[in-house]
C-alpha positions as CSV (number, residue, x, y, z in Angstrom):
1,X,-5.5,4.4,0.9
2,X,-4.2,0.8,0.5
3,X,-0.9,0.4,2.4
4,X,1.5,-2.5,2.5
5,X,-0.8,-5.2,3.9
6,X,-3.6,-4.3,1.4
7,X,-1.4,-4.3,-1.7
8,X,0.5,-7.4,-0.5
9,X,-2.8,-9.2,-0.1
10,X,-3.9,-8.2,-3.6
11,X,-0.7,-9.3,-5.3
12,X,-0.5,-12.6,-3.4
13,X,-4.0,-13.4,-4.6
14,X,-3.3,-12.2,-8.2
15,X,0.0,-14.0,-8.7
16,X,-1.2,-17.6,-9.2
17,X,-4.0,-16.3,-11.4
18,X,-1.7,-14.3,-13.7
19,X,1.8,-15.5,-13.7
20,X,2.7,-17.3,-16.9
21,X,-0.4,-16.1,-18.8
22,X,-0.3,-14.1,-22.0
23,X,-2.2,-10.9,-22.5
24,X,-4.4,-11.3,-25.6
25,X,-5.8,-7.8,-25.5
26,X,-5.7,-4.6,-23.4
27,X,-8.0,-1.6,-23.2
28,X,-7.5,1.7,-21.4
29,X,-10.7,3.7,-20.8
30,X,-9.2,6.7,-19.0
31,X,-5.8,8.3,-19.6
32,X,-5.5,10.6,-16.6
33,X,-4.0,7.8,-14.4
34,X,-1.0,7.4,-16.7
35,X,2.4,8.6,-15.6
36,X,5.3,8.8,-18.0
37,X,3.7,6.7,-20.7
38,X,1.2,7.3,-23.5
39,X,-1.9,5.3,-24.0
40,X,-0.6,4.0,-27.4
41,X,2.8,2.8,-25.9
42,X,1.1,1.2,-22.9
43,X,-1.3,-0.8,-25.0
44,X,1.3,-1.7,-27.6
45,X,3.6,-3.1,-24.9
46,X,0.8,-5.0,-23.1
47,X,-0.8,-6.8,-26.1
48,X,0.9,-10.1,-26.7
49,X,3.1,-9.7,-23.6
50,X,2.9,-12.0,-20.6
51,X,2.8,-11.7,-16.8
52,X,6.0,-13.2,-15.6
53,X,5.9,-12.1,-12.0
54,X,3.4,-10.3,-9.8
55,X,4.8,-8.5,-6.7
56,X,4.8,-5.4,-4.6
57,X,7.1,-2.5,-3.9
58,X,5.9,-0.2,-1.0
59,X,2.2,0.6,-1.8
60,X,2.5,-0.4,-5.5
61,X,1.5,-3.5,-7.3
62,X,4.3,-4.5,-9.7
63,X,3.7,-6.7,-12.8
64,X,6.9,-7.8,-14.4
65,X,6.2,-8.6,-18.1
66,X,8.0,-11.0,-20.5
67,X,9.8,-8.0,-22.1
68,X,11.2,-7.1,-18.6
69,X,9.0,-4.0,-18.5
70,X,7.2,-3.3,-15.2
71,X,3.5,-2.3,-15.1
72,X,3.3,-0.5,-11.8
73,X,-0.1,0.4,-10.4
74,X,-0.8,2.3,-7.2
75,X,-4.5,1.8,-6.4
76,X,-4.7,4.6,-3.8
77,X,-8.0,5.4,-2.1
78,X,-10.6,4.1,-4.5
79,X,-8.7,1.6,-6.8
80,X,-9.0,-2.2,-7.0
81,X,-7.3,-5.0,-8.9
82,X,-9.4,-8.1,-9.5
83,X,-9.3,-11.0,-11.9
84,X,-12.8,-11.8,-13.3
85,X,-13.7,-15.2,-14.7
86,X,-16.6,-13.7,-16.6
87,X,-17.7,-10.7,-18.6
88,X,-18.1,-7.5,-16.5
89,X,-21.4,-6.2,-15.3
90,X,-22.6,-2.7,-16.2
91,X,-21.5,-1.5,-12.7
92,X,-18.1,-3.1,-13.0
93,X,-17.6,-1.6,-16.5
94,X,-18.6,1.9,-15.2
95,X,-15.4,2.5,-13.3
96,X,-13.0,0.2,-15.2
97,X,-9.8,2.0,-16.1
98,X,-7.6,-0.7,-17.5
99,X,-8.7,-4.2,-18.7
100,X,-6.3,-6.9,-19.7
101,X,-7.9,-9.9,-21.4
102,X,-5.9,-13.0,-20.8
103,X,-5.4,-15.8,-23.4
104,X,-8.0,-18.0,-21.6
105,X,-10.6,-15.2,-21.6
106,X,-10.3,-14.1,-18.0
107,X,-10.0,-10.3,-17.3
108,X,-7.6,-8.4,-15.1
109,X,-9.4,-5.2,-14.2
110,X,-8.0,-2.1,-12.6
111,X,-11.1,-0.3,-11.4
112,X,-10.9,3.2,-9.8
113,X,-14.0,5.1,-8.9
114,X,-12.3,8.5,-8.4
115,X,-9.2,7.7,-10.5
116,X,-6.8,8.7,-7.7
117,X,-4.4,5.9,-8.6
118,X,-1.5,5.9,-11.0
119,X,-0.3,3.6,-13.8
120,X,3.4,3.5,-14.9
121,X,5.2,1.4,-17.5
122,X,8.9,1.2,-16.8
123,X,11.8,-0.4,-18.6
124,X,14.7,-1.8,-16.7
125,X,16.6,1.6,-16.2
126,X,13.3,3.3,-15.4
127,X,12.5,0.6,-12.8
128,X,15.9,0.8,-11.2
129,X,15.5,4.6,-10.8
130,X,12.0,4.2,-9.5
131,X,12.7,1.6,-6.8
132,X,16.0,3.1,-5.5
133,X,14.0,6.2,-4.3
134,X,11.9,4.0,-2.0
135,X,13.0,3.0,1.5
136,X,13.5,-0.5,2.9
137,X,10.7,-3.0,3.1
138,X,9.7,-3.5,6.7
139,X,8.7,-7.2,6.4
140,X,12.0,-8.3,4.9
141,X,14.5,-10.2,7.1
142,X,17.1,-7.5,6.6
143,X,14.9,-4.8,8.2
144,X,16.3,-4.5,11.8
145,X,15.9,-1.8,14.5
146,X,19.3,-0.5,13.4
147,X,18.2,-0.2,9.7
148,X,15.1,1.8,10.9
149,X,17.2,4.1,13.1
150,X,19.7,4.7,10.2
151,X,16.9,5.5,7.7
152,X,15.4,8.0,10.1
153,X,18.6,9.5,11.2
154,X,19.1,13.2,10.6
155,X,15.4,14.2,10.5
156,X,13.8,16.4,13.1
157,X,10.2,16.0,11.9
158,X,7.5,14.3,13.9
159,X,8.1,10.6,14.1
160,X,4.6,9.8,12.5
161,X,5.5,11.9,9.5
162,X,8.9,10.3,9.2
163,X,7.7,6.7,9.1
164,X,5.1,7.6,6.5
165,X,7.8,9.0,4.2
166,X,8.2,6.4,1.5
167,X,11.8,7.5,0.9
168,X,12.6,6.4,4.4
169,X,10.3,3.4,4.9
170,X,8.2,1.6,2.4
171,X,4.5,0.8,2.7
172,X,3.5,2.5,5.9
173,X,0.6,5.0,5.7
174,X,-1.7,6.7,8.1
175,X,-3.6,3.6,9.4
176,X,-0.5,1.6,10.4
177,X,1.5,4.6,11.5
178,X,-1.3,5.4,14.1
179,X,-1.4,1.8,15.2
180,X,2.3,1.2,15.4
181,X,3.0,4.3,17.4
182,X,0.3,3.4,19.9
183,X,1.7,-0.1,20.3
184,X,5.2,1.4,20.8
185,X,3.9,3.9,23.3
186,X,5.4,6.8,21.4
187,X,3.8,10.3,21.0
188,X,3.3,10.7,17.2
189,X,4.4,14.3,17.4
190,X,7.7,13.5,19.1
191,X,10.7,14.7,17.0
192,X,12.4,11.8,15.4
193,X,15.8,13.0,16.4
194,X,14.8,12.8,20.1
195,X,14.0,9.1,20.0
196,X,16.2,6.8,22.0
197,X,17.6,3.5,20.7
198,X,15.2,1.7,23.0
199,X,12.3,3.6,21.4
200,X,13.5,2.7,18.0
201,X,13.6,-0.9,19.0
202,X,10.0,-0.7,20.3
203,X,8.9,1.1,17.2
204,X,10.5,-1.6,15.0
205,X,8.7,-4.3,16.8
206,X,5.4,-2.4,16.6
207,X,5.7,-1.6,12.9
208,X,6.5,-5.2,11.9
209,X,4.0,-6.7,14.3
210,X,1.1,-4.5,13.1
211,X,1.9,-5.0,9.4
212,X,2.1,-8.8,9.9
213,X,-1.2,-9.0,11.7
214,X,-2.9,-6.8,9.2
215,X,-1.6,-9.0,6.4
216,X,-2.9,-12.1,8.1
217,X,-6.3,-10.4,8.2
218,X,-6.1,-9.5,4.5
219,X,-5.8,-5.8,5.3
220,X,-8.1,-3.1,6.5
221,X,-11.3,-2.2,4.7
222,X,-12.5,1.2,5.9
223,X,-14.5,2.0,2.7
224,X,-13.3,1.0,-0.8
225,X,-10.4,-1.4,-0.4
226,X,-11.0,-5.0,-1.7
227,X,-8.7,-7.9,-2.0
228,X,-7.6,-9.5,-5.3
229,X,-10.7,-11.6,-5.2
230,X,-13.1,-8.7,-4.4
231,X,-13.5,-9.6,-0.7
232,X,-13.1,-7.1,2.2
233,X,-10.3,-7.1,4.7
234,X,-10.8,-7.9,8.4
235,X,-8.2,-5.9,10.3
236,X,-10.6,-3.0,10.8
237,X,-12.0,-5.1,13.7
238,X,-8.6,-5.1,15.4
239,X,-7.7,-1.4,15.2
240,X,-6.8,0.1,18.5
241,X,-6.7,3.8,17.7
242,X,-7.2,4.6,14.0
243,X,-10.9,5.6,13.4
244,X,-11.7,5.4,17.1
245,X,-11.7,9.2,18.0
246,X,-13.1,10.0,21.4
247,X,-13.6,6.3,22.2
248,X,-11.9,4.8,25.3
249,X,-8.3,3.5,25.1
250,X,-8.2,-0.3,25.0
251,X,-5.4,-0.2,27.5
252,X,-6.1,2.5,30.1
253,X,-9.7,3.5,29.3
254,X,-8.9,7.2,28.8
255,X,-10.7,8.9,25.9
256,X,-8.6,8.9,22.8
257,X,-7.5,12.3,21.3
258,X,-7.5,13.2,17.6
259,X,-5.5,15.9,15.9
260,X,-4.6,17.0,12.4
261,X,-1.7,19.1,13.5
262,X,1.1,16.6,12.7
263,X,0.9,16.0,9.0
264,X,-2.5,17.2,8.0
265,X,-3.8,13.7,8.4
266,X,-6.0,12.4,11.2
267,X,-3.9,11.2,14.1
268,X,-5.5,9.4,17.0
269,X,-3.6,8.7,20.2
270,X,-3.9,8.0,23.9
271,X,-2.4,10.9,25.9
272,X,-1.7,8.5,28.8
273,X,-0.2,5.5,27.0
274,X,1.8,7.7,24.5
275,X,3.2,10.3,26.8
């Protein structure tokens, strides 16, 4: 599932291609991705509107329109957002969910093979209610070890589950939770309430460092993820634990351990480096 680095890569590539351009037409092929908006209202709002700003909140691409509505798209596991300079091929049309035709003829296409993603259209009050429920952005300057400790205070769940909770911390999913906890030398199953201030400081450094390096590599392509230009990410070649079950630890050489006991997701760790 695209996490912060993947969605940030997408929106950074889309922004200069979309901002300031008017939407001449919009088509929605599938309605099961819609949340809180009807097909008729979505298309009525999009047609003739303009993309004023393209950004991100947590794992969501956020398109601020000229009417101050927000088109919010969470690609999830099999979704992609790409601007095409030409007509779509048959294969590209096959899984296209939402197509916005720009005034110059280019196409913004939200494509989702399994339609696991979601599409929202929010007015100003709706956006305010939506974003306030999400935790702080870990790559903002205001995100400090103290902010991290404060957001996680009062929870006794496993630390891996806590940092993946979007209400507590924005944008971190399974890939980067695995990687950050390994770099911080913290057992993913350790109760959050048992972490020391020194461990919170290490975890803060690890989370921000992993996310920044993944963003520099345009994200991680395990299977379906593509950037805003349709290219693959490159951080999969730098992963130290995620997807490396039973392989040797890059630090101590011990065989990595994998469990699904923490949050139902695959957790890979080194029992020596993450005591």
